[in-house]
MDTraj code that builds the backbone (N, CA, C; nanometers):
import mdtraj as md
import numpy as np

residues = "MET ASN SER GLU ARG MET TYR SER ILE ILE LEU ALA PRO HIS VAL SER GLU LYS SER ALA LEU ILE GLY GLU VAL ALA ASN GLN TYR ALA PHE LYS VAL THR ASN ASP ALA THR LYS PRO GLU ILE LYS GLY ALA VAL GLU GLN LEU PHE ASN VAL ASN VAL ILE GLU LEU GLN VAL LEU ASN VAL LYS GLY LYS THR LYS ARG ASN SER ARG GLY LYS LEU ARG ARG ARG PRO ASN TRP LYS LYS ALA TYR VAL ARG LEU ASP GLU GLY GLN GLU ILE ASP PHE SER ASP MET GLY GLN".split()
xyz = np.array([
    [0.0713, -0.1171, -0.0101],
    [0.0009, 0.0011, 0.0042],
    [0.0969, 0.1205, 0.0026],
    [0.0809, 0.2082, -0.0881],
    [0.1322, 0.3404, -0.0957],
    [0.1015, 0.4216, 0.0176],
    [0.2134, 0.5197, 0.0555],
    [0.1834, 0.5999, 0.1678],
    [0.0625, 0.7045, 0.1536],
    [0.0379, 0.7470, 0.0279],
    [-0.0576, 0.8347, 0.0068],
    [-0.2101, 0.7779, 0.0352],
    [-0.2262, 0.6567, 0.0096],
    [-0.3473, 0.5865, 0.0234],
    [-0.3500, 0.5614, 0.1688],
    [-0.2471, 0.5116, 0.2288],
    [-0.2417, 0.4850, 0.3849],
    [-0.2815, 0.6199, 0.4677],
    [-0.2465, 0.7264, 0.4185],
    [-0.2863, 0.8348, 0.5066],
    [-0.4208, 0.8850, 0.4719],
    [-0.4875, 0.8512, 0.3644],
    [-0.6174, 0.8822, 0.3276],
    [-0.7287, 0.7900, 0.3729],
    [-0.6803, 0.6851, 0.4188],
    [-0.7682, 0.5777, 0.4722],
    [-0.8424, 0.6204, 0.5987],
    [-0.7642, 0.6508, 0.7048],
    [-0.8213, 0.6902, 0.8320],
    [-0.8424, 0.8307, 0.8305],
    [-0.9726, 0.8724, 0.8452],
    [-1.0062, 1.0138, 0.8459],
    [-0.9874, 1.0760, 0.9833],
    [-1.0604, 1.0333, 1.0731],
    [-1.0415, 1.0822, 1.2089],
    [-1.0837, 0.9843, 1.3222],
    [-1.0364, 0.9925, 1.4383],
    [-1.0780, 0.9052, 1.5576],
    [-1.2224, 0.9470, 1.5832],
    [-1.3160, 0.8439, 1.6106],
    [-1.4410, 0.8708, 1.6458],
    [-1.4621, 0.8814, 1.7978],
    [-1.4944, 0.9896, 1.8501],
    [-1.5059, 1.0232, 1.9822],
    [-1.6555, 1.0397, 2.0273],
    [-1.6971, 0.9416, 2.1207],
    [-1.8166, 0.9272, 2.1696],
    [-1.8050, 0.8722, 2.3116],
    [-1.9157, 0.8581, 2.3806],
    [-1.9202, 0.7832, 2.5196],
    [-1.8841, 0.6419, 2.4957],
    [-1.9460, 0.5922, 2.4010],
    [-1.9140, 0.4409, 2.3831],
    [-1.7687, 0.4122, 2.3416],
    [-1.7150, 0.5005, 2.2392],
    [-1.5770, 0.4829, 2.2189],
    [-1.4852, 0.4992, 2.3417],
    [-1.5144, 0.5936, 2.4310],
    [-1.4477, 0.6232, 2.5421],
    [-1.4456, 0.4934, 2.6432],
    [-1.5601, 0.4392, 2.6451],
    [-1.5833, 0.3329, 2.7364],
    [-1.4966, 0.2103, 2.6847],
    [-1.5202, 0.1820, 2.5587],
    [-1.4318, 0.0609, 2.4981],
    [-1.2907, 0.0840, 2.5004],
    [-1.2639, 0.1976, 2.4905],
    [-1.1090, 0.2381, 2.5058],
    [-1.0524, 0.2111, 2.6498],
    [-1.1278, 0.2148, 2.7453],
    [-1.0887, 0.1829, 2.8709],
    [-1.1064, 0.0385, 2.8995],
    [-1.2074, -0.0136, 2.8574],
    [-1.2407, -0.1560, 2.9008],
    [-1.1625, -0.2560, 2.8271],
    [-1.1747, -0.2443, 2.6887],
    [-1.1491, -0.3475, 2.5963],
    [-1.0127, -0.3114, 2.5164],
    [-0.9562, -0.1998, 2.5368],
    [-0.8393, -0.1444, 2.4512],
    [-0.8638, -0.1495, 2.3273],
    [-0.9916, -0.0893, 2.2806],
    [-1.0382, -0.0676, 2.1396],
    [-1.0430, 0.0812, 2.1001],
    [-1.0283, 0.1038, 1.9998],
    [-1.0382, 0.2397, 1.9392],
    [-1.1285, 0.2471, 1.8322],
    [-1.2165, 0.3442, 1.8053],
    [-1.2940, 0.3856, 1.7090],
    [-1.2429, 0.4819, 1.5928],
    [-1.2518, 0.4546, 1.4739],
    [-1.2016, 0.5466, 1.3743],
    [-1.3175, 0.5679, 1.2595],
    [-1.3151, 0.6958, 1.2042],
    [-1.4035, 0.7225, 1.0871],
    [-1.3037, 0.6861, 0.9656],
    [-1.3452, 0.5990, 0.8752],
    [-1.2586, 0.5598, 0.7577],
    [-1.3316, 0.5942, 0.6403],
    [-1.2646, 0.5858, 0.5365],
    [-1.3235, 0.6090, 0.3780],
    [-1.4156, 0.4947, 0.3618],
    [-1.5314, 0.5372, 0.2845],
    [-1.6211, 0.4235, 0.2442],
    [-1.5626, 0.3026, 0.1807],
    [-1.4575, 0.3255, 0.0896],
    [-1.4033, 0.2225, 0.0131],
    [-1.2940, 0.1319, 0.0818],
    [-1.2612, 0.1669, 0.2019],
    [-1.1475, 0.1006, 0.2691],
    [-1.1906, -0.0466, 0.3133],
    [-1.1049, -0.1324, 0.3011],
    [-1.1270, -0.2705, 0.3167],
    [-1.0575, -0.2930, 0.4631],
    [-1.0813, -0.4214, 0.5357],
    [-1.0256, -0.4704, 0.6565],
    [-0.8710, -0.4642, 0.6331],
    [-0.8198, -0.5263, 0.5448],
    [-0.6746, -0.5300, 0.5353],
    [-0.5910, -0.3888, 0.5259],
    [-0.6588, -0.3015, 0.4454],
    [-0.6130, -0.1728, 0.4197],
    [-0.6184, -0.0946, 0.5748],
    [-0.7168, -0.1020, 0.6412],
    [-0.7492, -0.0434, 0.7750],
    [-0.6569, -0.1064, 0.8613],
    [-0.6465, -0.2225, 0.8662],
    [-0.5304, -0.2727, 0.9525],
    [-0.3971, -0.2393, 0.9309],
    [-0.3570, -0.2421, 0.7981],
    [-0.2237, -0.1975, 0.7698],
    [-0.1936, -0.0398, 0.8039],
    [-0.2885, 0.0282, 0.7795],
    [-0.2882, 0.1602, 0.8025],
    [-0.2773, 0.1911, 0.9460],
    [-0.3482, 0.1495, 1.0200],
    [-0.3264, 0.1821, 1.1733],
    [-0.2076, 0.1082, 1.2339],
    [-0.1589, 0.0018, 1.1871],
    [-0.0280, -0.0613, 1.2429],
    [0.0880, 0.0288, 1.1876],
    [0.0887, 0.0978, 1.0721],
    [0.2048, 0.1707, 1.0088],
    [0.1996, 0.3104, 1.0781],
    [0.0827, 0.3717, 1.0799],
    [0.0726, 0.5158, 1.1468],
    [0.0930, 0.5204, 1.2785],
    [0.0450, 0.4205, 1.3528],
    [0.0576, 0.4420, 1.5150],
    [0.1561, 0.3396, 1.5632],
    [0.2246, 0.2496, 1.4932],
    [0.3206, 0.1665, 1.5224],
    [0.2734, 0.0777, 1.6471],
    [0.1493, 0.0046, 1.6256],
    [0.0895, -0.0868, 1.7151],
    [0.0727, -0.2122, 1.6433],
    [0.0131, -0.3034, 1.7323],
    [-0.0256, -0.4443, 1.6744],
    [-0.1849, -0.4548, 1.6789],
    [-0.2480, -0.4678, 1.5623],
    [-0.3961, -0.4878, 1.5694],
    [-0.4191, -0.6464, 1.5893],
    [-0.5000, -0.6794, 1.6889],
    [-0.5500, -0.7977, 1.7181],
    [-0.6784, -0.8322, 1.6350],
    [-0.7734, -0.7405, 1.6435],
    [-0.9011, -0.7573, 1.5950],
    [-0.9520, -0.6378, 1.5322],
    [-1.0311, -0.6493, 1.4320],
    [-1.0995, -0.5229, 1.3464],
    [-1.2297, -0.5526, 1.3168],
    [-1.3204, -0.4652, 1.3470],
    [-1.4660, -0.4740, 1.3216],
    [-1.5045, -0.3419, 1.2304],
    [-1.5654, -0.3658, 1.1279],
    [-1.6033, -0.2642, 1.0363],
    [-1.7544, -0.2551, 1.0187],
    [-1.8120, -0.1321, 1.0229],
    [-1.9528, -0.1298, 1.0037],
    [-1.9776, 0.0052, 0.9454],
    [-2.0884, -0.0022, 0.8392],
    [-2.1328, 0.1037, 0.7761],
    [-2.2538, 0.1847, 0.8603],
    [-2.2340, 0.3102, 0.8739],
    [-2.3251, 0.3882, 0.9418],
    [-2.4253, 0.4651, 0.8344],
    [-2.5533, 0.4447, 0.8583],
    [-2.6412, 0.5046, 0.7652],
    [-2.6532, 0.6522, 0.7989],
    [-2.6616, 0.7437, 0.7011],
    [-2.6861, 0.8943, 0.7215],
    [-2.8266, 0.9248, 0.7642],
    [-2.8411, 1.0064, 0.8731],
    [-2.9588, 1.0417, 0.9229],
    [-3.0494, 1.1472, 0.8149],
    [-3.1668, 1.1496, 0.8297],
    [-3.2512, 1.2524, 0.7640],
    [-3.2717, 1.3534, 0.8668],
    [-3.2362, 1.4949, 0.8229],
    [-3.2602, 1.5926, 0.9206],
    [-3.3262, 1.6973, 0.8496],
    [-3.3924, 1.7871, 0.9108],
    [-3.4384, 1.9231, 0.8623],
    [-3.3531, 2.0180, 0.8730],
    [-3.3379, 2.1193, 0.7626],
    [-3.2621, 2.2186, 0.7587],
    [-3.3347, 2.3393, 0.8130],
    [-3.2770, 2.4635, 0.8124],
    [-3.3426, 2.5728, 0.8750],
    [-3.4584, 2.6206, 0.7979],
    [-3.4806, 2.5824, 0.6837],
    [-3.6010, 2.6255, 0.6022],
    [-3.7050, 2.5115, 0.6065],
    [-3.6852, 2.4115, 0.6889],
    [-3.7688, 2.3010, 0.6995],
    [-3.7753, 2.1780, 0.5995],
    [-3.6617, 2.1996, 0.5120],
    [-3.6553, 2.1005, 0.4022],
    [-3.5873, 1.9745, 0.4696],
    [-3.6264, 1.8593, 0.4152],
    [-3.5701, 1.7339, 0.4495],
    [-3.4327, 1.7141, 0.3786],
    [-3.3219, 1.6942, 0.4624],
    [-3.1778, 1.6676, 0.3886],
    [-3.1242, 1.5396, 0.4543],
    [-3.0509, 1.4659, 0.3799],
    [-2.9863, 1.3430, 0.4290],
    [-2.8481, 1.3626, 0.4586],
    [-2.7893, 1.3267, 0.5726],
    [-2.6477, 1.3274, 0.5970],
    [-2.5856, 1.2183, 0.5232],
    [-2.4651, 1.2208, 0.4866],
    [-2.4012, 1.1205, 0.4292],
    [-2.3661, 0.9937, 0.5023],
    [-2.3824, 0.8802, 0.4281],
    [-2.3329, 0.7606, 0.4962],
    [-2.1821, 0.7479, 0.5231],
    [-2.1321, 0.6810, 0.6202],
    [-1.9871, 0.6783, 0.6565],
    [-1.9655, 0.5368, 0.7183],
    [-1.8354, 0.5043, 0.7271],
    [-1.7785, 0.3736, 0.7627],
    [-1.7103, 0.4018, 0.8914],
    [-1.7305, 0.3160, 0.9958],
    [-1.6585, 0.3067, 1.1198],
    [-1.5913, 0.1887, 1.1428],
    [-1.4705, 0.1992, 1.1967],
    [-1.3853, 0.0836, 1.2302],
    [-1.3523, 0.0805, 1.3714],
    [-1.3709, -0.0305, 1.4289],
    [-1.3353, -0.0534, 1.5724],
    [-1.2010, -0.1514, 1.5643],
    [-1.1015, -0.0977, 1.6239],
    [-0.9704, -0.1451, 1.6264],
    [-0.9272, -0.2011, 1.7694],
    [-0.8967, -0.3235, 1.7902],
    [-0.8575, -0.3736, 1.9142],
    [-0.6929, -0.4118, 1.9184],
    [-0.6371, -0.3529, 2.0150],
    [-0.4912, -0.3346, 1.9994],
    [-0.4325, -0.4553, 2.0998],
    [-0.3004, -0.4909, 2.0826],
    [-0.2517, -0.5900, 2.1661],
    [-0.2522, -0.5404, 2.3164],
    [-0.2253, -0.6258, 2.4072],
    [-0.2097, -0.5729, 2.5470],
    [-0.0836, -0.4923, 2.5708],
    [-0.1134, -0.3919, 2.6487],
    [-0.0055, -0.2923, 2.6815],
    [0.0277, -0.1741, 2.5752],
    [-0.0469, -0.1924, 2.4622],
    [-0.0277, -0.0739, 2.3605],
    [-0.1521, 0.0156, 2.3710],
    [-0.1016, 0.1351, 2.3318],
    [-0.2365, 0.2417, 2.3237],
    [-0.1829, 0.3498, 2.2264],
    [-0.2872, 0.4140, 2.1995],
    [-0.2752, 0.5385, 2.0931],
    [-0.3070, 0.6456, 2.1512],
    [-0.2105, 0.7471, 2.1542],
    [-0.2378, 0.8795, 2.2114],
    [-0.2702, 0.9903, 2.1240],
    [-0.3888, 1.0347, 2.1322],
    [-0.4451, 1.1243, 2.0295],
    [-0.4171, 1.2716, 2.0826],
    [-0.3642, 1.2952, 2.1997],
    [-0.3359, 1.4371, 2.2536],
    [-0.2569, 1.5148, 2.1586],
    [-0.1429, 1.4468, 2.1167],
    [-0.0378, 1.5161, 2.0236],
    [-0.0483, 1.5094, 1.8900],
    [-0.1798, 1.4614, 1.8408],
    [-0.1984, 1.4413, 1.6961],
    [-0.1900, 1.5843, 1.6252],
    [-0.2487, 1.6800, 1.6796],
    [-0.2710, 1.8028, 1.5887],
    [-0.1524, 1.8867, 1.5862],
    [-0.0367, 1.8377, 1.6430],
    [0.0865, 1.9453, 1.6345],
    [0.1677, 1.8861, 1.5324],
])
top = md.Topology()
chain = top.add_chain()
for i, resn in enumerate(residues, 1):
    res = top.add_residue(resn, chain, resSeq=i)
    for name in ("N", "CA", "C"):
        top.add_atom(name, md.element.get_by_symbol(name[0]), res)
traj = md.Trajectory(xyz[None], top)
């Protein structure tokens, strides 16, 4: 996998109450990934970008919700893909220094 593709697969960490809970309990992290990414690509990208060993990977497609805009028209938010990544014991990903 070329480095350009590797950097474009993982879009952002998915931060929610559930992702924080599984991060503490099961050593799992949630990421927003591109819709065309496959499991081997996601696993390789996480292992190379963060220097960790991925034990388990679960991928799911999240359907976009229908919402009303300010004028009352119905609009649909886009579909997106989420990946739950479980790491080897003793390994962790620190997101605090990612923006610098």
